[in-house]
C-alpha positions in Angstrom: 17.6 -11.7 11.7 15.1 -9.1 10.5 15.9 -6.4 8.0 13.8 -3.5 6.8 13.1 -3.3 3.1 11.1 -1.2 0.6 9.5 -3.0 -2.3 7.3 -2.0 -5.2 5.3 -4.6 -7.1 2.0 -6.0 -8.0 -0.5 -7.7 -5.6 -0.5 -11.3 -6.9 -3.3 -12.7 -4.8 -6.5 -11.2 -3.4 -5.7 -10.1 0.2 -7.3 -12.4 2.8 -8.1 -12.1 6.4 -6.8 -14.6 9.0 -6.3 -14.7 12.8 -9.9 -14.8 13.8 -9.1 -17.3 16.6 -6.5 -15.0 18.2 -8.7 -11.9 18.2 -6.1 -9.9 16.2 -7.1 -9.0 12.7 -4.4 -10.2 10.3 -4.4 -9.7 6.5 -2.0 -11.3 4.0 -1.3 -11.3 0.3 1.4 -12.3 -2.1 3.4 -9.6 -3.8 5.3 -10.1 -7.1 8.2 -7.9 -8.1 9.5 -8.2 -11.6 12.5 -6.9 -13.5 11.5 -5.7 -17.0 14.0 -5.9 -19.9 13.7 -5.0 -23.5 14.8 -7.6 -26.0 17.4 -5.9 -28.2 16.4 -8.0 -31.3 12.6 -7.6 -31.1 12.2 -4.4 -29.0 9.6 -6.2 -26.9 9.5 -5.8 -23.1 9.4 -8.9 -21.0 9.2 -9.6 -17.2 12.2 -11.5 -16.0 13.5 -12.6 -12.5 10.2 -12.6 -10.7 10.4 -12.5 -6.9 7.5 -13.5 -4.7 6.9 -12.2 -1.1 4.2 -12.9 1.5 3.1 -9.5 3.0 1.3 -9.5 6.4 -0.5 -6.6 8.1 -2.0 -6.5 11.6 -4.9 -4.8 13.5 -6.2 -1.5 12.0 -3.7 -1.7 9.1 -5.1 -5.1 8.2 -8.6 -3.8 8.2 -7.6 -0.8 6.0 -5.7 -3.1 3.7 -8.7 -5.3 3.1 -10.8 -2.3 2.2 -8.2 -0.7 -0.1 -5.9 -3.1 -1.8 -6.9 -5.7 -4.4 -5.2 -8.3 -6.7 -3.5 -6.5 -9.6 -2.9 -3.2 -7.8 0.6 -1.7 -8.0 1.8 -1.0 -4.4 4.8 0.1 -2.4 5.5 -1.8 0.8 7.9 -0.9 3.6 8.4 -3.4 6.3 10.4 -6.0 8.2 11.7 -8.8 6.0 12.5 -12.3 7.2 13.7 -15.2 5.1 12.5 -18.5 6.3 13.7 -22.0 5.3 11.3 -24.9 5.2 10.9 -28.5 4.0 8.8 -29.1 0.9 6.5 -32.1 0.5 8.9 -33.6 -2.0 11.7 -33.4 0.6 13.6 -30.5 -1.0 14.4 -27.4 1.0 12.5 -24.2 0.2 12.7 -20.6 1.1 10.0 -18.0 1.7 10.4 -14.3 2.1 7.9 -12.7 4.5 7.3 -9.0 4.9 5.5 -7.6 8.0 4.3 -4.3 6.5 4.9 -1.1 8.5 3.7 1.1 5.6 1.7 0.2 2.5 0.1 2.1 -0.3 -0.8 2.3 -4.0 2.1 3.2 -6.4 0.7 6.3 -8.0 3.1 5.9 -10.9 0.5 3.5 -12.3 -2.8 5.1 -11.3 -4.8 7.5 -9.1 -5.5 6.8 -5.5 -7.6 8.6 -3.0 -6.8 8.7 0.7 -9.7 8.5 3.2 -8.7 9.3 6.8 -10.1 7.1 9.5 -10.7 8.9 12.8 -10.4 7.1 16.1 -13.3 6.4 18.5 -14.4 9.5 20.2 -13.2 11.8 17.4 -15.4 14.6 16.4 -16.1 13.0 13.0 -16.1 9.4 14.0 -17.4 7.5 11.0 -17.6 10.5 8.7 -15.9 10.4 5.3 -14.0 13.5 4.3 -11.5 14.7 1.8 -8.9 17.5 2.0 -10.1 19.2 -1.2 -13.1 20.9 0.4 -15.6 18.5 -1.2 -18.8 17.4 0.4 -18.9 13.7 1.3 -22.1 12.0 2.5 -23.8 15.4 2.8 -21.2 17.0 5.1 -19.1 20.0 4.3 -15.4 19.8 4.5 -13.4 21.8 7.0 -9.7 21.9 7.9 -10.4 21.1 11.6 -8.0 18.5 12.8 -5.5 18.9 10.0 -2.1 20.2 10.8 -1.4 23.8 9.8 1.4 23.8 7.2 1.6 27.5 6.2 1.4 26.5 2.6 -0.8 28.5 0.3 -4.1 26.9 -0.7 -3.3 27.5 -4.4 -0.4 28.7 -6.5 -0.8 32.4 -7.3 -1.4 33.1 -11.0 1.5 34.9 -12.7 1.4 36.7 -16.0 5.0 37.7 -16.1 7.8 35.7 -17.5 10.8 34.7 -15.4 13.8 36.8 -16.3 
């Protein structure tokens, strides 16, 4: 049975690429999720109840993962979870929890992240790097071409009056 799950945690191993023989790019890493508790006597915080997961990404997502995520990064993962049972070398039964990521990104609670849109083959800016803030990247000027129109103002209007 496969369930969908959202996790936040820390990348515990450097993401690695596999699947070269099949022709499909696959990237995997281990994710650790900890519960933190404060010791009432000392006031010190400690990690307790660590859970480890193997996270896998495929194709373009795997390529983007390898360029974006590194060991020690705080991430949020949404995907399909599967619990697998296996025999250990010592004869005992073991369990692994595998996540096939459907969405993955940095947890901005712990730091700043910058999104870089990858345009498909044949797109007007194939290979160009752009930002949404109107910055120039690699000598090219930013435009809003290709971005959806939201109707939102570009900036909040300045107000000098107090709310009643």
